[in-house]
C-alpha positions in Angstrom: -13.9 -1.1 18.5 -10.7 0.9 20.4 -7.8 -1.2 20.2 -5.3 -0.2 23.3 -1.5 -0.6 22.5 0.4 -3.9 23.9 2.9 -1.5 25.5 2.8 1.3 27.3 5.1 4.3 25.6 5.0 7.7 24.4 3.5 6.4 21.2 0.1 5.8 23.4 -0.5 9.6 23.1 -1.4 9.2 19.6 -5.0 7.6 18.7 -5.4 7.0 14.9 -9.0 6.7 13.6 -9.8 3.7 10.8 -13.0 3.8 9.0 -14.1 3.3 5.4 -16.7 5.3 3.6 -18.9 2.3 3.3 -16.9 -0.8 4.7 -16.7 -2.6 8.2 -13.6 -2.0 9.7 -13.8 -3.3 12.8 -11.0 -5.9 12.0 -9.0 -4.1 9.6 -5.1 -4.6 9.5 -4.5 -0.9 10.5 -6.3 -2.0 14.1 -4.1 -4.5 15.1 -0.7 -3.5 13.1 -0.9 -0.1 14.7 -1.6 -1.0 18.2 1.0 -3.9 18.0 3.3 -0.8 17.4 2.3 1.3 20.6 -0.6 3.6 19.2 -4.4 3.7 20.3 -6.5 2.6 17.1 -10.4 3.3 16.8 -11.7 0.9 14.3 -14.9 1.9 13.1 -17.9 0.7 10.6 -20.8 2.9 9.9 -24.7 3.1 8.6 -23.7 2.7 4.8 -21.6 -0.9 5.6 -24.8 -1.7 7.0 -27.1 -0.8 4.7 -28.0 -4.1 3.0 -29.5 -4.4 -0.8 -29.5 -0.7 -1.6 -26.5 1.7 -0.6 -29.0 3.8 1.1 -25.9 5.3 3.0 -24.5 8.6 1.6 -21.4 10.5 2.6 -22.8 12.9 4.6 -24.2 10.3 6.9 -20.7 8.7 7.1 -19.1 12.3 7.8 -21.4 12.7 10.7 -20.5 9.5 12.1 -16.6 10.2 11.8 -17.4 13.3 14.1 -18.7 10.9 16.9 -15.6 9.0 16.4 -13.3 11.8 16.5 -15.0 13.3 19.5 -14.9 10.6 21.4 -10.7 9.9 20.6 -10.6 13.6 22.1 -11.7 12.5 25.5 -9.9 9.4 26.1 -7.5 9.7 28.6 -4.1 10.1 27.7 -4.7 10.9 24.0 -2.7 14.3 22.8 -3.0 13.5 19.3 -5.4 12.1 16.7 -4.8 11.3 13.2 -7.1 10.0 10.3 -6.2 6.7 8.4 -7.8 6.4 5.1 -7.6 3.4 2.8 -9.1 3.1 -0.5 -12.6 4.6 -0.3 -11.8 5.4 3.5 -9.4 8.0 2.2 -12.5 9.6 0.7 -14.4 9.8 3.7 -11.3 11.1 6.0 -10.3 13.4 3.3 -13.3 15.3 2.9 -14.1 15.1 6.9 -10.6 17.2 7.7 -11.3 19.5 4.6 -14.5 20.3 6.3 -12.7 20.5 9.5 -10.6 23.0 8.9 -12.7 24.8 6.4 -16.1 24.6 7.5 -19.0 24.1 5.4 -17.9 26.5 2.9 -15.3 24.3 1.7 -17.9 21.8 0.8 -20.8 24.1 -0.6 -19.2 26.4 -3.0 -20.6 27.1 -6.3 -18.1 24.3 -7.8 -19.8 21.3 -6.1 -22.7 19.1 -7.7 -24.0 18.6 -4.5 -23.5 20.9 -1.6 -23.1 20.2 1.9 -25.7 21.8 4.8 -25.5 22.8 8.3 -25.1 19.1 9.5 -21.3 19.2 8.6 -20.7 22.2 10.8 -18.3 21.9 13.4 -16.4 19.0 12.7 -13.4 18.7 15.3 -10.0 19.0 13.7 -7.7 15.9 13.6 -4.2 16.6 13.9 -2.9 14.6 10.7 -4.0 12.7 7.8 -2.7 8.9 6.2 -4.0 8.1 3.0 -2.7 4.6 2.3 -3.6 3.0 -1.2 -6.4 5.4 -1.3 -8.1 5.5 -4.5 -9.4 8.6 -6.7 -12.1 8.9 -4.5 -15.3 7.0 -4.2 -16.8 9.4 -7.0 -14.2 8.8 -9.3 -14.0 4.9 -8.8 -17.8 5.1 -10.0 -16.9 6.7 -13.1 -14.0 4.4 -14.0 -16.4 1.3 -13.4 -19.1 2.9 -15.4 -19.7 0.6 -18.6 -20.5 2.9 -21.7 -22.1 0.2 -23.7 -25.4 0.6 -21.7 -27.9 1.0 -24.4 -30.8 1.9 -21.9 -30.6 3.0 -18.1 -33.5 0.8 -17.2 -31.6 -2.2 -17.9 -28.0 -3.9 -17.9 -28.9 -6.7 -20.2 -28.6 -4.7 -23.4 -25.0 -3.4 -24.4 -23.5 -2.0 -27.6 -21.2 -4.5 -28.8 -19.1 -1.8 -30.2 -18.6 -0.3 -26.8 -18.5 -3.9 -25.1 -14.7 -3.9 -23.4 -15.2 -8.2 -23.4 -15.9 -8.2 -27.0 -12.6 -9.8 -28.6 -13.3 -8.0 -31.7 -12.7 -4.7 -29.7 -9.3 -6.2 -28.4 -10.4 -8.1 -25.4 -8.4 -11.3 -24.1 -9.0 -12.9 -20.9 -5.0 -13.8 -20.5 -4.5 -9.9 -21.0 -6.3 -7.3 -22.9 -4.4 -4.8 -25.1 -7.0 -2.6 -26.7 -6.3 -0.6 -29.7 -6.0 3.5 -29.3 -9.1 4.2 -31.3 -11.1 2.0 -28.8 -9.7 3.2 -26.0 -10.7 7.0 -27.0 -14.2 5.7 -28.0 -14.8 4.1 -24.8 -13.3 6.9 -22.6 -15.5 9.4 -24.5 -18.6 7.4 -24.0 -17.7 7.0 -20.2 -17.7 10.5 -19.7 -20.8 11.3 -21.9 -22.8 8.8 -19.8 -21.7 10.4 -16.2 -22.9 13.4 -17.4 -26.1 12.3 -18.5 -26.4 10.8 -15.3 -25.4 13.8 -13.1 -27.9 15.7 -15.1 -30.9 13.3 -14.9 -30.2 13.0 -10.9 -30.4 16.7 -10.9 -33.9 17.1 -12.6 -35.1 14.5 -10.3 -33.8 16.3 -7.8 -35.4 19.4 -8.6 -39.0 17.3 -9.3 -38.8 16.4 -5.5 -37.9 19.6 -4.6 -41.3 20.9 -6.6 -43.3 18.4 -5.0 -43.5 16.5 -8.2 -41.2 13.3 -7.4 -42.5 9.7 -6.7 -41.8 10.5 -3.3 -41.7 13.6 -0.9 -38.2 13.2 0.0 -36.1 11.3 -2.2 -36.1 8.6 -5.1 -34.6 5.5 -6.0 -31.9 5.9 -8.5 -30.2 2.8 -9.9 -27.4 2.7 -12.3 -26.5 -0.3 -14.3 -23.0 -1.4 -14.6 -21.6 1.1 -12.3 -20.6 -0.3 -8.9 -17.3 1.1 -7.7 -16.2 -2.2 -6.3 -12.7 -3.2 -7.4 -14.1 -6.4 -9.2 -16.3 -4.0 -11.8 -13.3 -1.4 -12.6 -13.3 -1.5 -16.1 -10.4 -1.2 -19.1 -7.4 -0.7 -17.0 -7.8 -3.7 -15.0 -8.1 -5.7 -18.1 -5.1 -3.6 -20.0 -2.4 -3.1 -17.7 -0.6 -0.6 -20.5 -2.6 1.6 -18.9 -1.9 3.2 -15.2 1.7 1.5 -15.8 3.7 4.1 -14.1 4.0 7.1 -12.5 4.9 10.3 -14.2 8.0 11.1 -11.9 10.2 9.7 -9.8 9.6 8.9 -6.1 10.6 6.9 -3.4 10.2 3.3 -3.7 10.2 1.0 -0.7 12.1 -2.4 -1.3 11.2 -5.7 0.2 14.4 -5.3 2.3 13.3 -2.0 3.3 15.5 -0.2 1.5 14.3 2.8 -0.6 15.2 3.9 -3.9 13.8 6.6 -5.9 12.6 6.0 -9.4 9.4 6.1 -11.9 7.7 3.5 -10.1 6.1 0.7 -12.2 3.0 -1.3 -11.7 3.5 -4.7 -11.1 0.0 -6.2 -11.1 -1.3 -8.8 -13.5 -4.7 -8.6 -15.6 -7.5 -8.8 -13.5 -11.7 -8.8 -14.1 -12.3 -10.8 -17.1 -16.3 -11.1 -16.6 -18.8 -8.7 -17.3 -21.2 -7.9 -14.2 -23.1 -5.3 -16.2 -26.2 -7.3 -16.6 -26.2 -8.6 -12.8 -27.6 -6.3 -10.3 -24.3 -6.9 -8.1 -23.1 -4.7 -11.1 -25.6 -2.1 -10.5 -25.1 1.3 -8.3 -28.2 1.0 -6.3 -28.8 4.2 -4.6 -31.2 7.2 -4.3 -31.0 10.6 -6.2 -30.1 12.5 -3.2 -27.0 9.6 -2.4 -26.1 9.8 -6.1 -25.3 13.3 -6.2 -23.6 13.3 -2.9 -21.2 10.3 -3.4 -21.4 9.4 -7.0 -22.0 12.5 -9.1 -19.1 14.6 -10.8 -18.1 16.7 -13.6 -15.8 15.7 -16.2 -14.1 17.3 -19.2 -14.2 16.0 -23.4 -10.8 15.1 -22.8 -11.7 12.7 -19.8 -9.4 9.6 -19.9 -6.3 7.5 -18.7 -3.3 6.4 -19.7 0.0 4.9 -18.7 0.8 7.5 -16.4 -3.0 8.2 -14.7 -6.2 9.9 -15.2 -7.0 13.3 -17.0 -10.1 15.6 -17.2 -12.1 15.0 -14.2 -13.0 18.2 -12.1 -11.7 17.6 -8.8 -13.4 20.2 -7.1 -16.5 19.2 -8.4 -17.4 16.8 -5.7 -16.1 16.3 -2.1 -16.0 12.5 -2.9 -12.9 12.9 -4.6 -10.0 12.6 -2.6 -7.7 14.6 -4.6 -9.7 17.9 -4.7 -10.4 17.5 -0.8 -6.7 17.0 0.1 -6.1 20.8 -1.7 -7.6 22.2 1.1 -5.9 20.2 3.9 -3.3 22.0 5.9 -2.6 19.2 8.4 0.5 16.9 8.2 0.1 14.3 5.5 1.5 10.9 4.6 0.2 9.4 1.0 1.5 5.7 0.0 0.3 3.7 -3.0 0.9 -0.2 -3.3 2.6 -1.3 -6.7 0.6 -4.6 -6.8 -2.8 -2.4 -6.8 -4.6 -1.2 -9.6 -5.6 1.8 -7.9 -2.0 2.8 -6.7 -1.4 5.8 -9.2 -4.1 7.8 -7.2 -1.2 8.6 -4.5 0.5 10.6 -6.9 -2.0 12.5 -7.7 -3.2 12.9 -4.2 0.4 14.0 -3.1 0.7 16.5 -6.0 -2.5 18.3 -5.2 -2.0 18.3 -1.3 -1.7 21.7 0.2 -0.2 20.4 3.4 3.5 22.0 4.1 4.2 18.5 5.8 3.4 15.8 3.2 5.6 12.7 2.2 5.0 9.8 -0.7 6.0 6.5 -0.8 5.2 3.0 -2.6 5.5 -0.3 -1.6 6.9 -2.5 -4.0 4.7 -5.7 -4.7 1.8 -4.7 -2.0 -1.7 -5.3 -3.1 -4.6 -3.3 -2.2 -5.2 -4.5 1.2 -1.2 -4.3 1.8 -0.6 -8.3 1.4 2.3 -9.6 -1.0 0.8 -9.7 -4.6 1.5 -13.4 -5.2 0.1 -13.4 -8.7 2.6 -11.0 -9.1 5.8 -12.7 -8.4 8.3 -13.6 -10.6 10.3 -15.7 -7.8 8.3 -17.0 -4.7 8.5 -14.6 -1.6 9.6 -11.6 -4.1 8.1 -8.9 -2.3 8.6 -10.1 1.2 6.6 -9.2 4.0 4.9 -6.4 2.7 2.3 -5.6 5.7 5.2 -5.3 7.8 6.5 -3.3 5.5 3.9 -0.9 5.1 3.2 -0.7 8.8 7.0 -0.1 9.9 6.7 3.3 7.2 3.5 4.1 9.1 5.1 3.7 12.6 8.3 6.0 11.2 6.1 8.7 10.1 3.7 8.7 13.3 6.6 8.7 15.8 8.8 11.3 14.1 8.7 13.8 17.3 9.1 16.8 14.7 5.6 16.3 13.7 2.9 16.1 16.5 4.0 18.6 19.0 
């Protein structure tokens, strides 16, 4: 749906594309909030958001659909500038799109990629800017951060190793807020790295069998991974233990509730979440195909993979174009990065900003905003502590978009 601006102004010449990698964004807050501020906004869903019980959509398919959206906006009378809006996994899609649009299929088909894109992604029309607004680390990384290393048998989620079960009180779990011992954290994260490596190798082996005519089907096969769906309710270890992913490495601009900006090491204000395991259920499983897994979820990690109070390390960001920090290293277009301190994913903003190749790039955090930009009520120490965070987020976007020096 194309949202027209409420009032006529020079901002009307800027069109924003708001689209998620697998969600329906026809009514996302960006649609109304940005059009209210004078911009045209094309809010879209995609085939993956309609795929039903099995996640049949792939990143490649969503990219071809984003191409249609950009082509459409280029033809809207009065539009001179097109900017991509990436929220959460939408930033995976939008950053991959702009990287390939700027660099061609060579950007997504090199030897470093687990899955190499094809010619169907050639000739993507470039956008003029990219906004990453509480992006996560990428669809593939979020699946990695949701993998349950306690799974004993890949055919079922109902058998787990109690020594790796993060919901086992003996390992430090507490529904009111866990504090896992350092030895358990290291063991857990090491087992996650081992499992994703096995899963990627297994998917590659099945792809080879399919290509040799030895697969279950001629074109693809189902690929189900217990305890690994990337949705927020299934993220593991750091949502339960808020001493992990607790603050940025460096000092950055933090927008306060009154609109003032301070520069400091930015702390998270989130509270512990995710106190129930979904590993035994189908809801907690990644349900895709061999090609879909390799395209959207597979990646490479080093043996030292893990995360601590300051963020994630040990992921090969260049191993997949389903990883936002890897994609932005090849994007020259002006880039805005924002993180929400009431969100469990906010630290990705620092990684994305630092890896961005754009000469014109900005980073800011919004105090007390959730992943969907609303005030984090559970994080408040006093009622209304964080003010109108939705307004704060979109006012900042407006300032960045409307700067006359940016898009000429």
